[in-house]
TIKETI-685796 format. One record per residue: residue in one letter; x, y, z of N, C-alpha, C in turn. Coordinates in steps of 0.02 Angstrom, whole numbers, padded with zeros to 5 digits, always signed. Layout:
N
AXYZXYZXYZ ...
END
This chain:
271
X+07701+01571-03954+07672+01613-03902+07655+01682-03931 X+07600+01711-03911+07581+01778-03933+07614+01830-03887 X+07603+01894-03902+07630+01947-03860+07602+01942-03789 X+07639+01967-03741+07618+01967-03671+07556+02011-03664 X+07505+01986-03628+07444+02025-03619+07458+02086-03576 X+07411+02133-03576+07421+02198-03545+07432+02192-03470 X+07396+02146-03436+07404+02139-03364+07474+02114-03347 X+07496+02063-03383+07563+02036-03372+07616+02089-03387 X+07604+02128-03440+07653+02180-03459+07659+02232-03404 X+07603+02252-03376+07605+02301-03321+07642+02273-03261 X+07628+02210-03245+07662+02178-03188+07737+02172-03200 X+07756+02157-03262+07827+02152-03279+07861+02219-03269 X+07828+02273-03291+07857+02340-03282+07862+02357-03208 X+07813+02336-03168+07816+02348-03096+07876+02311-03066 X+07886+02249-03086+07944+02210-03062+08008+02245-03083 X+08010+02268-03145+08070+02303-03170+08083+02366-03130 X+08030+02403-03113+08038+02464-03074+08066+02448-03005 X+08039+02397-02973+08063+02377-02907+08136+02353-02910 X+08152+02318-02964+08222+02296-02972+08269+02355-02978 X+08247+02408-03013+08288+02467-03018+08298+02501-02951 X+08245+02504-02910+08251+02532-02843+08299+02492-02800 X+08292+02426-02804+08332+02383-02761+08405+02382-02781 X+08420+02403-02842+08490+02408-02862+08527+02458-02818 X+08490+02504-02786+08519+02553-02740+08502+02536-02668 X+08441+02516-02655+08418+02506-02585+08445+02441-02554 X+08445+02387-02593+08469+02322-02568+08429+02297-02508 X+08365+02313-02505+08324+02292-02449+08291+02224-02460 X+08259+02216-02518+08222+02155-02532+08251+02115-02590 X+08306+02138-02618+08344+02101-02669+08305+02086-02733 X+08259+02131-02752+08222+02121-02814+08268+02124-02875 X+08325+02155-02868+08371+02162-02925+08413+02100-02937 X+08413+02054-02890+08452+01992-02899+08419+01949-02953 X+08459+01917-02996+08430+01878-03051+08380+01825-03029 X+08395+01789-02977+08351+01736-02955+08282+01763-02935 X+08280+01822-02905+08217+01852-02884+08182+01884-02944 X+08217+01926-02982+08186+01962-03037+08159+01914-03091 X+08200+01867-03112+08179+01820-03164+08121+01776-03140 X+08124+01756-03077+08070+01715-03050+08004+01753-03049 X+08007+01817-03027+07946+01857-03025+07918+01869-03095 X+07961+01883-03143+07937+01893-03212+07909+01828-03240 X+07942+01772-03225+07914+01708-03246+07847+01695-03214 X+07838+01717-03151+07775+01707-03116+07719+01748-03147 X+07731+01812-03160+07677+01856-03185+07661+01842-03258 X+07706+01808-03293+07693+01792-03364+07670+01719-03373 X+07667+01682-03318+07644+01612-03322+07697+01562-03340 X+07760+01579-03331+07815+01534-03347+07865+01531-03288 X+07839+01512-03232+07877+01514-03170+07939+01469-03173 X+07932+01408-03197+07988+01361-03198+08046+01387-03241 X+08030+01412-03301+08082+01439-03344+08115+01500-03313 X+08075+01541-03278+08103+01599-03245+08152+01581-03190 X+08135+01529-03152+08180+01506-03099+08245+01479-03128 X+08240+01440-03182+08300+01412-03214+08345+01468-03240 X+08316+01516-03275+08355+01572-03301+08386+01612-03244 X+08345+01627-03193+08370+01666-03137+08425+01631-03099 X+08418+01566-03089+08470+01528-03055+08535+01527-03093 X+08531+01523-03159+08591+01523-03201+08626+01590-03198 X+08586+01644-03206+08615+01711-03203+08642+01727-03134 X+08611+01700-03082+08634+01715-03015+08705+01692-03003 X+08724+01636-03034+08791+01610-03025+08843+01659-03054 X+08823+01697-03105+08868+01747-03133+08868+01809-03088 X+08809+01830-03067+08802+01892-03028+08834+01886-02959 X+08847+01825-02936+08879+01816-02871+08947+01851-02869 X+08979+01855-02926+09046+01887-02930+09043+01961-02944 X+08983+01990-02949+08976+02062-02963+08967+02099-02897 X+09012+02144-02882+09007+02183-02821+09038+02251-02832 X+09007+02303-02802+09034+02370-02805+09090+02376-02754 X+09150+02390-02777+09208+02396-02733+09238+02465-02744 X+09235+02507-02693+09260+02574-02699+09224+02613-02753 X+09261+02643-02798+09232+02681-02853+09214+02637-02913 X+09231+02573-02909+09217+02527-02964+09145+02501-02958 X+09105+02514-03009+09034+02493-03008+09027+02429-03048 X+08995+02380-03018+08986+02315-03050+08935+02319-03107 X+08936+02272-03154+08884+02270-03205+08814+02267-03174 X+08766+02292-03211+08698+02300-03185+08659+02235-03187 X+08653+02202-03130+08617+02139-03127+08542+02149-03139 X+08515+02207-03120+08443+02219-03126+08421+02219-03199 X+08455+02259-03241+08436+02262-03312+08449+02196-03346 X+08505+02164-03330+08521+02100-03361+08467+02049-03345 X+08444+02046-03283+08394+01997-03262+08327+02011-03295 X+08304+02073-03290+08238+02090-03316+08235+02082-03392 X+08285+02109-03427+08284+02106-03500+08291+02034-03525 X+08335+01994-03494+08343+01925-03515+08279+01885-03505 X+08244+01898-03449+08181+01862-03436+08128+01882-03487 X+08124+01946-03504+08076+01969-03554+08090+01938-03622 X+08154+01937-03641+08173+01907-03705+08154+01834-03707 X+08165+01798-03652+08147+01727-03650+08071+01718-03658 X+08032+01759-03623+07959+01753-03627+07934+01772-03696 X+07961+01826-03724+07939+01848-03791+07958+01797-03844 X+08014+01762-03834+08035+01712-03883+07990+01652-03883 X+07959+01637-03827+07912+01581-03824+07945+01513-03823 X+08011+01511-03819+08047+01447-03818+08076+01438-03748 X+08047+01392-03710+08068+01382-03641+08109+01318-03633 X+08135+01295-03689+08182+01239-03687+08252+01266-03672 X+08300+01222-03671+08369+01243-03658+08393+01294-03708 X+08372+01287-03772+08394+01333-03824+08368+01404-03810 X+08304+01410-03793+08275+01476-03780+08305+01509-03719 X+08314+01470-03666+08342+01497-03604+08415+01517-03615 X+08452+01477-03654+08522+01493-03669+08527+01558-03709 X+08482+01567-03757+08482+01628-03796+08470+01689-03752 X+08421+01684-03707+08407+01739-03661+08466+01752-03615 X+08496+01698-03592+08553+01703-03546+08612+01737-03580 X+08623+01720-03644+08681+01748-03680+08675+01823-03690 X+08615+01850-03687+08606+01922-03695+08618+01960-03630 X+08623+01924-03574+08625+01956-03508+08688+01996-03498 X+08746+01970-03519+08809+02004-03507+08813+02071-03544 X+08798+02073-03610+08797+02139-03644+08746+02187-03613 X+08689+02160-03591+08638+02203-03560+08662+02230-03493 X+08701+02189-03458+08728+02212-03394+08776+02271-03404 X+08814+02269-03458+08860+02324-03473+08820+02386-03493 X+08767+02376-03533+08724+02432-03551+08691+02462-03490 X+08671+02419-03443+08642+02443-03381+08691+02484-03340 X+08755+02466-03344+08806+02504-03309+08810+02575-03337 X+08803+02582-03403+08803+02648-03435+08743+02689-03411 X+08684+02657-03407+08625+02692-03383+08633+02712-03310 X+08665+02669-03271+08677+02685-03201+08720+02748-03194 X+08771+02753-03235+08814+02812-03234+08775+02876-03250 X+08730+02871-03300+08690+02929-03318+08645+02951-03260 X+08611+02903-03229+08566+02919-03174+08604+02948-03115 X+08661+02919-03100+08700+02944-03043+08728+03013-03056 X+08744+03027-03119+08766+03094-03136+08710+03145-03127 X+08650+03126-03149+08592+03170-03139+08577+03180-03065 X+08590+03128-03026+08575+03131-02954+08620+03179-02917 X+08677+03197-02947+08722+03246-02914+08686+03312-02903 X+08648+03333-02953+08609+03396-02946+08558+03389-02890 X+08528+03330-02884+08479+03320-02831+08511+03322-02762 X+08573+03298-02758+08609+03301-02694+08620+03373-02673 X+08641+03416-02720+08651+03486-02705+08584+03519-02686 X+08531+03499-02720+08464+03526-02703+08446+03507-02631 X+08459+03444-02613+08444+03422-02545+08487+03458-02493 X+08551+03470-02510+08596+03507-02465+08570+03577-02452 X+08550+03611-02505+08525+03680-02497+08460+03681-02457 X+08417+03631-02469+08355+03628-02432+08368+03613-02358 X+08418+03572-02345+08435+03556-02275+08460+03618-02239 X+08498+03660-02273+08522+03722-02242+08465+03768-02223 X+08411+03766-02263+08353+03808-02249+08304+03774-02201 X+08319+03712-02182+08274+03675-02137+08212+03650-02172 X+08214+03645-02238+08156+03622-02277+08161+03546-02287 X+08137+03509-02238+08144+03436-02240+08100+03404-02294 X+08045+03436-02310+08002+03410-02363+08039+03410-02430 X+08077+03463-02442+08115+03467-02504+08171+03416-02506 X+08200+03402-02447+08252+03350-02444+08222+03282-02462 X+08163+03268-02435+08129+03205-02450+08112+03200-02524 X+08089+03255-02553+08072+03254-02625+08133+03240-02667 X+08189+03268-02648+08251+03255-02686+08271+03182-02681 X+08263+03152-02622+08280+03082-02614+08234+03037-02655 X+08169+03051-02651+08121+03009-02688+08128+03018-02763 X+08147+03079-02785+08158+03089-02857+08217+03048-02882 X+08270+03046-02841+08328+03006-02860+08310+02932-02864 X+08270+02909-02816+08248+02839-02818+08204+02825-02878 X+08160+02874-02895+08117+02867-02953+08158+02858-03017 X+08212+02896-03023+08256+02889-03081+08287+02820-03084 X+08306+02794-03027+08336+02727-03026+08285+02674-03048 X+08223+02682-03027+08171+02634-03048+08157+02639-03122 X+08153+02701-03147+08140+02711-03219+08197+02686-03262 X+08257+02685-03234+08316+02661-03270+08306+02589-03295 X+08268+02550-03259+08253+02481-03279+08184+02474-03309 X+08136+02513-03283+08067+02506-03307+08058+02528-03379 X+08092+02583-03399+08085+02608-03467+08113+02559-03519 X+08175+02534-03510+08199+02483-03558+08155+02420-03559 X+08128+02402-03501+08083+02344-03499+08020+02356-03540 X+07992+02416-03534+07933+02432-03573+07948+02433-03648 X+08007+02457-03667+08026+02458-03737+08034+02387-03764 X+08063+02343-03723+08069+02273-03745+08001+02240-03752 X+07955+02256-03707+07888+02228-03711+07852+02251-03774 X+07871+02309-03800+07838+02335-03860+07862+02300-03924 X+07918+02264-03919+07943+02227-03977+07897+02167-03990 X+07872+02157-04051+07828+02100-04065+07862+02034-04049 X+07823+01988-04021+07851+01923-04004+07878+01886-04064 X+07847+01897-04122+07868+01861-04182+07939+01880-04202 X+07959+01941-04187+08027+01963-04204+08078+01923-04164 X+08064+01915-04099+08109+01876-04057+08110+01803-04079 X+08052+01776-04095+08047+01707-04118+08085+01697-04183 X+08082+01746-04228+08118+01740-04291+08194+01739-04279 X+08217+01781-04231+08288+01781-04215+08310+01714-04187 X+08268+01686-04144+08282+01619-04117+08286+01567-04172 X+08241+01572-04220+08239+01524-04274+08299+01528-04320 X+08331+01585-04323+08390+01594-04366+08454+01566-04335 X+08451+01548-04271+08512+01523-04239+08529+01453-04262 X+08588+01443-04292+08608+01375-04312+08628+01334-04252 X+08630+01269-04261+08646+01224-04205+08716+01236-04177 X+08764+01252-04221+08832+01262-04196+08836+01324-04152 X+08797+01376-04169+08797+01436-04128+08763+01423-04061 X+08708+01386-04063+08673+01369-04001+08717+01328-03954 X+08753+01279-03984+08798+01238-03943+08855+01280-03914 X+08882+01325-03954+08936+01368-03930+08913+01413-03874 X+08851+01439-03879+08825+01482-03827+08815+01444-03762 X+08795+01381-03768+08787+01340-03707+08854+01330-03673 X+08905+01315-03712+08972+01305-03684+08998+01369-03653 X+08991+01424-03690+09013+01489-03664+08975+01509-03602 X+08910+01496-03601+08870+01513-03542+08893+01474-03481 X+08908+01411-03490+08932+01370-03434+08999+01396-03409 X+09041+01419-03454+09107+01445-03434+09098+01510-03394 X+09051+01552-03415+09040+01615-03380+09016+01602-03308 X+08972+01553-03300+08949+01534-03233+09008+01513-03190 X+09052+01472-03219+09110+01449-03182+09155+01507-03162 X+09163+01556-03208+09204+01614-03192+09173+01655-03136 X+09107+01664-03139+09073+01701-03086+09082+01669-03018 X+09075+01603-03016+09084+01567-02953+09156+01570-02930 X+09203+01567-02978+09274+01572-02960+09291+01640-02931 X+09258+01693-02956+09269+01759-02928+09247+01763-02855 X+09191+01730-02840+09168+01729-02770+09217+01691-02727 X+09240+01634-02751+09288+01594-02713+09352+01633-02701 X+09374+01670-02753+09435+01709-02747+09429+01762-02692 X+09370+01793-02686+09361+01844-02635+09357+01813-02565 X+09333+01752-02560+09323+01720-02495+09381+01675-02476 X+09428+01664-02522+09479+01614-02511+09526+01633-02454 X+09522+01595-02401+09569+01599-02345+09585+01528-02324 X+09637+01520-02286+09656+01453-02267+09604+01422-02220 X+09563+01465-02187+09510+01438-02145+09450+01413-02185 X+09439+01444-02244+09380+01428-02284+09393+01370-02332 X+09455+01362-02355+09470+01310-02405+09449+01240-02382 X+09459+01220-02319+09437+01153-02300+09362+01142-02310 X+09321+01194-02297+09249+01188-02308+09233+01182-02382 X+09269+01220-02423+09258+01215-02495+09274+01144-02520 X+09330+01117-02497+09350+01050-02518+09298+00999-02496 X+09274+01007-02434+09224+00960-02408+09159+00964-02448 X+09137+01025-02463+09076+01033-02502+09084+01005-02572 X+09142+01013-02602+09154+00986-02669+09150+00911-02668 X+09178+00880-02617+09176+00807-02612+09104+00783-02604 X+09067+00816-02560+08997+00796-02550+08956+00802-02615 X+08968+00856-02652+08929+00868-02713+08949+00822-02770 X+09014+00807-02774+09040+00769-02832+09037+00694-02822 X+09043+00670-02761+09050+00598-02750+08989+00566-02716 X+08936+00604-02707+08876+00576-02678+08816+00594-02722 X+08758+00567-02704+08697+00583-02740+08650+00625-02696 X+08680+00665-02652+08640+00707-02608+08606+00762-02647 X+08545+00778-02628+08509+00833-02659+08534+00899-02631 X+08512+00954-02662+08532+01020-02638+08507+01032-02567 X+08448+01005-02551+08421+01013-02483+08466+00976-02434 X+08487+00916-02452+08531+00877-02408+08598+00912-02398 X+08625+00939-02453+08688+00976-02448+08680+01038-02405 X+08622+01070-02410+08610+01128-02368+08607+01110-02294 X+08575+01054-02279+08571+01031-02209+08641+01015-02183 X+08682+00982-02224+08751+00967-02204+08789+01031-02191 X+08781+01081-02235+08815+01144-02226+08795+01180-02162 X+08730+01180-02148+08706+01212-02086+08734+01176-02025 X+08735+01109-02028+08762+01070-01972+08836+01086-01960 X+08874+01089-02014+08945+01104-02007+08955+01175-01980 X+08913+01222-02003+08918+01291-01979+08903+01295-01904 X+08852+01259-01881+08836+01259-01810+08892+01228-01768 X+08922+01175-01794+08979+01144-01759+09037+01194-01755 X+09049+01229-01810+09104+01277-01812+09092+01334-01762 X+09030+01359-01760+09013+01413-01714+09022+01390-01641 X+09000+01328-01627+09006+01302-01560+09079+01296-01539 X+09121+01273-01585+09193+01267-01570+09224+01337-01563 X+09200+01385-01602+09227+01452-01597+09214+01482-01529 X+09155+01469-01502+09138+01495-01436+09183+01466-01382 X+09208+01406-01394+09253+01375-01346+09326+01394-01358 X+09337+01437-01407+09404+01461-01420+09446+01414-01460 X+09417+01358-01482+09454+01311-01523+09507+01273-01486 X+09506+01276-01419+09558+01243-01380+09540+01173-01361 X+09475+01157-01366+09453+01089-01350+09451+01074-01276 X+09460+01125-01232+09459+01111-01161+09400+01143-01126 X+09343+01145-01161+09282+01170-01130+09279+01245-01132 X+09280+01277-01074+09269+01349-01071+09332+01390-01078 X+09389+01361-01092+09451+01398-01098+09447+01447-01156 X+09476+01506-01148+09475+01557-01201+09545+01573-01225 X+09591+01523-01220+09660+01535-01240+09668+01537-01315 X+09619+01511-01353+09625+01511-01426+09608+01579-01455 X+09614+01583-01520+09601+01646-01555+09527+01657-01570 X+09487+01606-01559+09416+01610-01577+09402+01578-01643 X+09452+01557-01679+09445+01523-01743+09476+01454-01736 X+09434+01402-01726+09462+01335-01713+09507+01309-01768 X+09488+01319-01831+09530+01295-01885+09595+01334-01888 X+09589+01401-01878+09649+01442-01877+09697+01421-01822 X+09670+01404-01763+09713+01382-01708+09749+01317-01724 X+09712+01272-01757+09743+01208-01776+09798+01219-01826 X+09786+01263-01876+09836+01275-01927+09897+01312-01899 X+09885+01354-01849+09941+01391-01819+09990+01343-01784 X+09963+01286-01759+10005+01237-01724+10054+01203-01772 X+10040+01209-01838+10085+01177-01886+10124+01228-01926 
END
């Protein structure tokens, strides 16, 4: 594959900029791996590979969350940079996608460092907005807010542009230097990271009311040949049944409200 053409490069930078904004706004989720990688795959003509990479990274990012003062690794930079590396490498097989995926975790940590820099700079903008608010200068307050958002977008767009400037042949040469044992090890390690990310999500959600649903979903996925769509339909059906029982208080006697509102919890309390 040759270098990305100018139109695709501009679109990739636009996606990167939006991903940087969404890392703070959380409105349209452009910073999520599944969205960012898919969009970059779309604008570069490799939609399928972008979806595969994004779906793999998403399983890791599910366990990343900002809790209190602890800031999670930067999913936006990891997604955008990994997708660019995959496209520049020109290898959309398992080997190429695995190589791009393996770079995501270090890039996420680097993105965390950039996030800290931008947020530190934004402290001055906050004070500027406070002073403007005291004077009743709402235009200045808006400018401070938009400047802070601009910095967040550039936090991802600038590294993306620098990666796009790297010749495709350099990335391809790096891919060619990977021995089979290293490629196999990266695949195994990547699969383990996905499992750890999913386990982190389960750990946060684990309650005695949720475990029965997890066990049921595991059985459906492991012991049947149901597609993801079929599993989704089953999940929606179970959720609707659960909501209907919750409205009845979990007592099973129609309109009685003697239960706690959690049917499974009521059943477990009886034992």
